[in-house]
DOBAGU-425028 format. One line per 10 residues: number of its first residue (from 1); for each residue x, y, z of N, C-alpha, C. Coordinates in steps of 0.05 Angstrom, whole numbers, plus 5000, padded with zeros to 4 digits. Layout:
NUM	X:Y:Z:X:Y:Z:X:Y:Z; ...
//
This chain:
1	8081:6363:5254:8102:6364:5275:8128:6371:5260; 8146:6389:5271:8172:6396:5259:8190:6370:5259; 8209:6372:5240:8228:6349:5238:8252:6354:5259; 8249:6346:5281:8270:6349:5303:8277:6321:5311; 8303:6315:5308:8312:6288:5315:8329:6287:5339; 8327:6267:5355:8343:6265:5380:8359:6239:5379; 8385:6241:5384:8402:6217:5385:8402:6208:5414; 8399:6181:5419:8399:6171:5447:8419:6149:5449; 8428:6146:5473:8450:6126:5477:8447:6112:5505; 8446:6084:5506:8439:6072:5531:8462:6071:5551
11	8457:6059:5575:8478:6059:5594:8484:6031:5602; 8495:6024:5626:8505:6001:5634:8481:5981:5635; 8486:5956:5627:8464:5935:5625:8460:5929:5595; 8470:5948:5578:8466:5941:5549:8490:5928:5535; 8512:5924:5553:8535:5908:5542:8531:5879:5540; 8547:5868:5521:8546:5839:5518:8571:5831:5502; 8579:5805:5508:8604:5794:5494:8597:5788:5465; 8611:5798:5448:8605:5799:5418:8600:5825:5408; 8596:5845:5425:8591:5872:5417:8613:5884:5400; 8605:5894:5375:8621:5907:5357:8635:5888:5337
21	8631:5862:5343:8646:5843:5324:8637:5843:5296; 8610:5849:5294:8597:5849:5266:8604:5875:5254; 8607:5896:5268:8612:5924:5257:8641:5923:5244; 8661:5912:5260:8687:5915:5251:8693:5895:5228; 8679:5875:5225:8680:5856:5201:8669:5869:5177; 8649:5887:5181:8634:5897:5158:8644:5924:5148; 8651:5940:5170:8656:5968:5162:8685:5978:5173; 8703:5986:5154:8729:5999:5161:8726:6024:5182; 8705:6038:5178:8698:6061:5195:8697:6051:5225; 8685:6031:5231:8683:6020:5257:8710:6009:5268
31	8726:5997:5249:8753:5989:5257:8771:6014:5264; 8767:6033:5250:8782:6058:5261:8775:6069:5287; 8748:6069:5294:8738:6076:5321:8751:6060:5341; 8750:6034:5337:8761:6016:5357:8792:6018:5360; 8805:6022:5336:8834:6027:5338:8842:6050:5357; 8827:6072:5352:8832:6095:5368:8826:6089:5399; 8803:6077:5403:8798:6069:5430:8817:6053:5444; 8828:6033:5428:8849:6016:5440:8874:6034:5447; 8882:6052:5431:8904:6069:5435:8900:6088:5459; 8876:6099:5460:8871:6116:5484:8871:6103:5510
41	8855:6080:5510:8853:6064:5535:8877:6049:5544; 8895:6043:5525:8919:6028:5533:8915:5999:5533; 8892:5988:5525:8888:5959:5525:8867:5953:5503; 8865:5927:5495:8848:5921:5473:8818:5918:5480; 8805:5941:5479:8776:5940:5486:8759:5928:5463; 8771:5928:5439:8755:5916:5417:8754:5884:5420; 8777:5873:5429:8778:5844:5434:8759:5837:5458; 8762:5853:5480:8744:5846:5504:8714:5850:5498; 8707:5870:5480:8679:5873:5473:8671:5849:5457; 8687:5841:5438:8678:5821:5418:8679:5792:5430
51	8698:5788:5448:8703:5760:5457:8697:5756:5486; 8694:5776:5503:8691:5773:5532:8716:5765:5543; 8717:5753:5566:8693:5740:5579:8673:5758:5591; 8648:5751:5592:8626:5767:5599:8630:5779:5626; 8641:5762:5645:8645:5773:5673:8666:5796:5673; 8687:5794:5656:8707:5816:5653:8694:5841:5641; 8679:5836:5620:8667:5859:5607:8646:5871:5625; 8634:5856:5642:8614:5868:5662:8624:5883:5684; 8651:5886:5687:8662:5903:5707:8659:5931:5699; 8651:5948:5717:8646:5976:5710:8667:5990:5696
61	8693:5984:5704:8713:5997:5692:8719:5991:5663; 8708:5967:5655:8710:5960:5627:8683:5966:5613; 8662:5960:5626:8635:5965:5613:8632:5994:5602; 8640:6012:5618:8634:6041:5607:8651:6049:5583; 8677:6045:5582:8690:6050:5556:8683:6033:5532; 8674:6006:5538:8665:5988:5517:8640:5998:5506; 8623:6008:5522:8597:6018:5512:8600:6044:5496; 8616:6060:5507:8620:6087:5492:8633:6081:5464; 8653:6063:5463:8666:6055:5437:8645:6044:5418; 8629:6026:5429:8608:6012:5412:8589:6032:5401
71	8579:6050:5418:8562:6069:5412:8571:6089:5389; 8596:6099:5393:8610:6117:5374:8615:6101:5347; 8622:6075:5348:8626:6060:5324:8600:6058:5308; 8576:6054:5321:8550:6052:5309:8544:6080:5298; 8549:6102:5314:8544:6128:5306:8560:6137:5281; 8586:6130:5280:8603:6136:5257:8595:6124:5232; 8588:6097:5234:8578:6082:5211:8552:6093:5201; 8534:6099:5219:8509:6111:5212:8514:6137:5197; 8530:6154:5206:8536:6179:5191:8547:6173:5164; 8563:6153:5162:8574:6146:5135:8554:6136:5116
81	8535:6119:5127:8513:6108:5108:8494:6128:5100; 8490:6148:5118:8470:6171:5111:8484:6194:5099; 8510:6193:5095:8522:6216:5083:8522:6241:5100; 8517:6237:5126:8516:6261:5144:8491:6275:5142; 8472:6265:5127:8446:6279:5122:8426:6281:5145; 8430:6263:5164:8412:6262:5187:8426:6278:5210; 8413:6301:5216:8425:6319:5237:8407:6320:5261; 8416:6320:5284:8400:6320:5309:8401:6348:5320; 8378:6352:5332:8373:6379:5349:8381:6374:5378; 8376:6348:5387:8381:6342:5415:8397:6314:5416
91	8409:6310:5440:8422:6284:5445:8420:6280:5474; 8417:6256:5479:8416:6247:5509:8426:6218:5514; 8433:6211:5536:8441:6185:5542:8434:6179:5570; 8431:6153:5577:8423:6145:5603:8447:6138:5619; 8454:6154:5639:8476:6150:5657:8504:6151:5639; 8516:6129:5637:8542:6128:5621:8535:6140:5592; 8512:6137:5582:8506:6146:5555:8506:6175:5552; 8503:6190:5573:8507:6220:5573:8534:6228:5562; 8553:6213:5567:8579:6220:5559:8581:6215:5529; 8570:6193:5519:8569:6190:5490:8553:6211:5475
101	8532:6220:5489:8517:6240:5477:8533:6265:5473; 8550:6273:5493:8569:6295:5492:8588:6291:5470; 8599:6267:5466:8617:6264:5445:8604:6265:5418; 8580:6255:5413:8566:6255:5388:8559:6284:5382; 8553:6300:5401:8546:6328:5398:8570:6346:5392; 8594:6335:5396:8619:6351:5392:8627:6368:5418; 8615:6364:5438:8621:6379:5464:8647:6371:5475; 8654:6347:5472:8680:6334:5480:8691:6315:5458; 8717:6310:5459:8725:6293:5437:8722:6264:5444; 8725:6246:5425:8723:6218:5430:8742:6210:5450
111	8767:6218:5445:8789:6211:5465:8784:6219:5492; 8775:6245:5494:8769:6255:5523:8745:6239:5534; 8725:6233:5518:8703:6218:5531:8712:6191:5541; 8729:6177:5526:8741:6152:5536:8755:6154:5560; 8772:6177:5563:8788:6181:5586:8769:6185:5610; 8748:6202:5605:8730:6206:5627:8715:6182:5636; 8706:6165:5617:8688:6143:5627:8707:6120:5638; 8731:6119:5627:8749:6100:5639:8755:6105:5668; 8761:6130:5675:8764:6137:5704:8740:6135:5719; 8718:6145:5708:8690:6143:5720:8685:6115:5728
121	8688:6097:5709:8683:6067:5713:8701:6056:5736; 8727:6063:5734:8746:6054:5756:8738:6063:5783; 8730:6088:5784:8723:6100:5812:8696:6087:5821; 8678:6084:5804:8651:6074:5811:8655:6044:5820; 8671:6029:5807:8676:6003:5814:8694:6000:5841; 8713:6018:5844:8729:6018:5867:8714:6025:5892; 8698:6045:5891:8682:6055:5914:8653:6044:5916; 8649:6024:5896:8622:6013:5893:8616:5999:5920; 8591:6001:5929:8583:5987:5954:8553:5985:5950; 8542:5962:5957:8512:5957:5956:8504:5949:5930
131	8479:5957:5924:8468:5951:5897:8444:5967:5890; 8428:5958:5871:8405:5973:5861:8380:5955:5858; 8358:5966:5861:8332:5953:5863:8310:5967:5847; 8300:5954:5827:8279:5966:5810:8253:5961:5823; 8237:5982:5826:8210:5981:5838:8188:5990:5819; 8165:5977:5817:8145:5986:5801:8128:6006:5816; 8141:6030:5823:8129:6049:5839:8135:6076:5827; 8118:6095:5829:8123:6123:5823:8146:6135:5842; 8159:6157:5834:8179:6169:5851:8165:6176:5878; 8141:6188:5876:8128:6195:5902:8123:6174:5920
141	8116:6148:5909:8115:6124:5926:8140:6114:5935; 8159:6114:5917:8187:6102:5925:8201:6117:5946; 8201:6143:5945:8219:6158:5959:8215:6155:5991; 8192:6154:6001:8191:6151:6030:8197:6120:6038; 8192:6104:6021:8201:6075:6026:8230:6073:6027; 8244:6085:6006:8274:6086:6006:8285:6099:6032; 8276:6122:6037:8283:6136:6060:8285:6122:6086; 8264:6106:6088:8257:6089:6112:8280:6068:6118; 8292:6060:6095:8312:6038:6096:8340:6048:6087; 8344:6075:6093:8370:6088:6086:8379:6081:6056
151	8360:6080:6040:8365:6078:6011:8358:6104:5996; 8363:6107:5972:8359:6131:5958:8350:6126:5928; 8334:6143:5918:8325:6143:5891:8351:6145:5872; 8354:6125:5854:8376:6125:5838:8370:6130:5809; 8346:6124:5800:8337:6132:5773:8307:6130:5770; 8299:6149:5755:8270:6154:5748:8266:6145:5720; 8264:6118:5713:8263:6111:5686:8236:6114:5672; 8213:6109:5687:8188:6111:5678:8170:6123:5698; 8147:6134:5692:8128:6142:5712:8122:6124:5733; 8122:6098:5725:8114:6076:5743:8138:6057:5750
161	8161:6067:5745:8184:6050:5750:8207:6067:5761; 8215:6062:5787:8237:6076:5800:8256:6058:5809; 8282:6065:5807:8304:6048:5817:8315:6061:5841; 8320:6044:5862:8332:6055:5889:8358:6039:5891; 8375:6055:5906:8402:6043:5912:8406:6045:5942; 8425:6025:5952:8431:6026:5982:8450:6003:5987; 8459:5999:6010:8476:5979:6019:8459:5951:6015; 8474:5929:6014:8461:5903:6008:8441:5897:6031; 8448:5904:6056:8432:5899:6080:8407:5916:6079; 8410:5941:6072:8388:5958:6072:8369:5951:6048
171	8378:5943:6025:8361:5934:6003:8346:5908:6012; 8360:5890:6026:8348:5866:6035:8324:5872:6054; 8328:5891:6071:8307:5900:6088:8283:5912:6074; 8291:5929:6055:8270:5942:6039:8252:5920:6024; 8267:5901:6010:8253:5883:5994:8235:5863:6010; 8244:5858:6035:8230:5842:6053:8204:5856:6064; 8205:5883:6067:8181:5897:6077:8163:5906:6054; 8172:5905:6029:8152:5916:6010:8128:5903:6007; 8124:5875:6009:8097:5864:6007:8078:5875:6026; 8087:5884:6050:8067:5894:6069:8060:5924:6062
181	8079:5936:6049:8074:5967:6043:8058:5968:6017; 8068:5953:5997:8055:5953:5971:8051:5923:5962; 8030:5910:5973:8026:5881:5967:8028:5872:5937; 8019:5888:5918:8019:5881:5891:8043:5891:5874; 8063:5902:5888:8085:5912:5871:8109:5894:5875; 8124:5892:5854:8148:5874:5853:8174:5889:5856; 8195:5876:5865:8223:5888:5865:8241:5870:5849; 8257:5882:5833:8277:5866:5819:8305:5875:5825; 8323:5858:5833:8351:5867:5839:8365:5867:5813; 8382:5890:5810:8398:5894:5786:8424:5885:5790
191	8437:5879:5767:8465:5867:5770:8484:5892:5765; 8493:5905:5787:8512:5926:5787:8533:5922:5808; 8555:5937:5807:8576:5935:5826:8572:5953:5851; 8551:5969:5850:8546:5986:5872:8520:6001:5869; 8515:6019:5889:8491:6034:5890:8497:6060:5873; 8496:6058:5847:8504:6082:5830:8483:6103:5833; 8492:6126:5830:8472:6151:5830:8460:6154:5858; 8475:6148:5879:8465:6150:5906:8489:6162:5923; 8481:6167:5949:8503:6178:5965:8525:6160:5970; 8523:6135:5964:8545:6116:5964:8569:6123:5943
201	8561:6140:5925:8581:6146:5902:8593:6175:5908; 8589:6186:5930:8600:6211:5936:8630:6213:5934; 8644:6193:5947:8673:6192:5946:8681:6190:5918; 8671:6172:5901:8677:6170:5873:8675:6197:5860; 8654:6210:5865:8648:6236:5851:8670:6257:5858; 8677:6258:5886:8699:6276:5892:8724:6271:5878; 8731:6248:5876:8757:6243:5861:8753:6246:5832; 8730:6243:5821:8724:6247:5792:8725:6276:5783; 8719:6293:5803:8720:6322:5797:8744:6332:5785; 8768:6322:5794:8793:6333:5783:8796:6324:5754
211	8787:6299:5747:8788:6292:5720:8768:6307:5702; 8745:6314:5711:8729:6331:5696:8741:6359:5690; 8755:6368:5710:8769:6396:5707:8789:6394:5686; 8801:6369:5679:8823:6367:5661:8813:6367:5630; 8786:6366:5626:8777:6360:5598:8764:6385:5588; 8769:6390:5562:8759:6413:5549:8729:6408:5539; 8710:6428:5546:8684:6424:5535:8681:6448:5516; 8669:6444:5493:8666:6465:5474:8636:6469:5466; 8629:6492:5457:8601:6497:5449:8593:6479:5426; 8565:6475:5422:8556:6457:5401:8528:6467:5393
221	8522:6463:5368:8494:6469:5359:8475:6448:5368; 8485:6423:5377:8465:6403:5386:8465:6405:5416; 8439:6408:5425:8434:6410:5454:8436:6380:5467; 8448:6379:5490:8451:6354:5502:8436:6355:5530; 8420:6335:5536:8404:6334:5560:8419:6325:5583; 8414:6335:5607:8428:6326:5632:8412:6308:5647; 8424:6286:5655:8410:6267:5671:8401:6279:5698; 8419:6297:5708:8417:6308:5735:8392:6325:5734; 8389:6344:5715:8368:6362:5715:8343:6353:5700; 8348:6336:5680:8327:6330:5661:8321:6352:5640
231	8340:6370:5641:8338:6393:5623:8363:6396:5605; 8362:6414:5586:8387:6418:5569:8410:6428:5584; 8434:6417:5578:8458:6431:5590:8462:6458:5581; 8471:6476:5600:8479:6501:5592:8505:6500:5575; 8511:6520:5561:8534:6521:5544:8559:6525:5557; 8560:6537:5582:8585:6541:5599:8598:6515:5606; 8623:6511:5599:8639:6487:5607:8637:6480:5637; 8639:6499:5654:8637:6492:5683:8610:6485:5692; 8590:6491:5680:8563:6484:5683:8559:6455:5677; 8568:6445:5654:8567:6417:5644:8584:6401:5664
241	8607:6411:5673:8623:6395:5693:8609:6391:5719; 8596:6410:5728:8582:6408:5754:8558:6388:5751; 8544:6388:5730:8522:6370:5725:8532:6343:5722; 8554:6339:5710:8565:6309:5708:8575:6301:5737; 8586:6318:5749:8596:6313:5780:8569:6305:5796; 8548:6320:5795:8527:6315:5812:8510:6288:5802; 8514:6283:5775:8501:6260:5763:8509:6234:5776; 8534:6234:5787:8545:6208:5798:8532:6200:5824; 8520:6218:5839:8508:6213:5866:8479:6225:5869; 8466:6229:5844:8439:6237:5845:8425:6221:5823
251	8397:6219:5825:8382:6202:5807:8385:6210:5779; 8384:6190:5761:8380:6194:5733:8352:6201:5725; 8347:6228:5719:8320:6236:5715:8312:6231:5685; 8308:6206:5678:8304:6199:5650:8275:6208:5643; 8256:6206:5660:8228:6216:5657:8229:6244:5651; 8245:6262:5664:8250:6290:5659:8261:6295:5632; 8280:6279:5625:8292:6281:5596:8271:6278:5576; 8253:6257:5579:8234:6251:5560:8213:6274:5558; 8208:6287:5579:8188:6309:5582:8201:6330:5566; 8227:6336:5571:8239:6358:5556:8240:6353:5526
261	8244:6328:5518:8245:6322:5490:8219:6328:5478; 8197:6318:5490:8171:6321:5482:8164:6350:5480; 8171:6366:5500:8165:6394:5499:8181:6408:5478; 8203:6399:5468:8219:6410:5451:8208:6404:5421; 8191:6383:5419:8179:6375:5396:8194:6355:5379; 8208:6337:5394:8224:6316:5378:8205:6298:5363; 8213:6295:5337:8195:6279:5321:8206:6250:5316; 8231:6246:5322:8244:6220:5318:8266:6216:5337; 8268:6192:5348:8289:6183:5367:8306:6163:5351; 8331:6165:5351:8350:6146:5340:8369:6135:5361
271	8369:6109:5367:8386:6097:5387:8410:6084:5376; 8432:6089:5389:8459:6081:5379:8471:6061:5400; 8480:6037:5393:8497:6021:5407:8485:6003:5430; 8500:5985:5439:8489:5965:5460:8470:5947:5449; 8458:5932:5466:8437:5912:5459:8430:5893:5482; 8406:5887:5482:8393:5869:5503:8378:5845:5491; 8373:5826:5507:8360:5801:5497:8375:5775:5502; 8362:5753:5499:8375:5728:5506:8393:5717:5484; 8389:5727:5460:8406:5719:5437:8436:5726:5441; 8452:5709:5433:8481:5715:5438:8493:5731:5417
281	8484:5730:5391:8499:5746:5370:8489:5773:5368; 8504:5792:5357:8496:5819:5355:8468:5822:5339; 8465:5805:5319:8440:5805:5303:8416:5800:5320; 8419:5784:5341:8395:5775:5358:8388:5798:5379; 8406:5817:5383:8402:5838:5405:8379:5858:5396; 8366:5869:5418:8345:5888:5413:8357:5913:5427; 8345:5935:5418:8352:5962:5430:8346:5964:5460; 8364:5977:5475:8358:5980:5505:8339:5999:5512; 8337:6022:5499:8319:6043:5508:8293:6044:5495; 8289:6030:5473:8265:6033:5457:8239:6030:5475
291	8238:6010:5491:8215:6005:5507:8211:6028:5527; 8231:6035:5539:8230:6059:5560:8220:6084:5545; 8230:6090:5523:8224:6112:5508:8194:6113:5499; 8185:6090:5491:8158:6089:5482:8139:6091:5505; 8145:6079:5524:8129:6077:5550:8123:6108:5561; 8147:6122:5561:8146:6150:5570:8131:6166:5551; 8132:6162:5526:8118:6178:5507:8086:6173:5509; 8081:6146:5514:8051:6140:5520:8040:6153:5543; 8056:6154:5564:8047:6169:5587:8043:6197:5583; 8060:6209:5567:8059:6237:5560:8037:6243:5537
301	8026:6221:5524:8008:6223:5505:8020:6237:5481; 8045:6226:5474:8061:6243:5453:8069:6221:5432; 8070:6228:5406:8078:6210:5387:8102:6219:5372; 8122:6199:5369:8145:6203:5356:8156:6178:5342; 8170:6180:5322:8183:6156:5308:8206:6147:5322; 8216:6122:5319:8237:6110:5332:8254:6096:5311; 8282:6096:5313:8299:6080:5296:8321:6071:5313; 8332:6047:5307:8355:6034:5320:8379:6032:5301; 8403:6038:5313:8428:6032:5298:8448:6020:5318; 8443:5993:5322:8457:5980:5344:8473:5956:5335
311	8470:5948:5309:8484:5926:5298:8484:5929:5268; 8497:5910:5253:8498:5910:5224:8470:5909:5212; 8452:5893:5222:8426:5888:5212:8410:5916:5212; 8410:5928:5236:8395:5955:5237:8408:5976:5221; 8434:5976:5219:8446:5995:5203:8442:5993:5172; 8440:5968:5162:8435:5963:5135:8406:5970:5128; 8388:5973:5148:8360:5980:5141:8357:6010:5142; 8379:6027:5147:8377:6055:5149:8368:6067:5121; 8348:6083:5122:8337:6095:5096:8317:6078:5082; 8311:6054:5092:8295:6034:5077:8265:6037:5091
//
């Protein structure tokens, strides 16, 4: 297999209070990333990420810039530790992570990436309505059920896991009816401020369009995958802008992104930033996308290596 590396970046749900605190203690490079982020955002995102409170960090307007800053801090430290010797052919991110992928690829600057996700987060929180529900169903199974209850497919994470979004009342009705339609399938309500990636985000997307128009997108040798299409972004700036616009109120096609990566011949995935798990410290956190990536690859009967760079412990193991 050819040596093709793909950088990946998680989305909302991978934030936690304490995020970045280990990096800034250990690496001056991470301190510089957070100093720039604080300047661009106009408030202390480093302190909020490191100290919380969790509820404030979990607000979409804060979560998105906090995750982008943490992911880029991990990314810059990783580049420093490897001497820039690890070069990616592809980059992708889940929802918010797509913006970090564009920054890492050099398509947009870190400052512009922060400005975009700050406004994106504000608009998604402001216009947020309803919520999201994870179903153990294929897209083909979930779509007619979602339609029946005025809900919409929001994310295709796995061949057998689909997230739907809608108003709280519509999601309640769907969840109540699910045992009769699919007796052995479960539904899990997700903690979000709204039905992201559905028709309920159209107003946010329309306002966000002017922000996208104000940012410069430049060509890059690193291909970035689009959540909206599941394919590689075209090089034209206006094409990238429209895909990011449509991403706000259309499903995240992560299954499609994984199919594209496998078809491209990716031999290794490297995940940057965020973390999940019950442990409170950065050292106790686990990568957000690892399980989803591995399950998608198994479904495709495709083998690839995986590496995480999400905290000091994982970064210190780079190259070992």
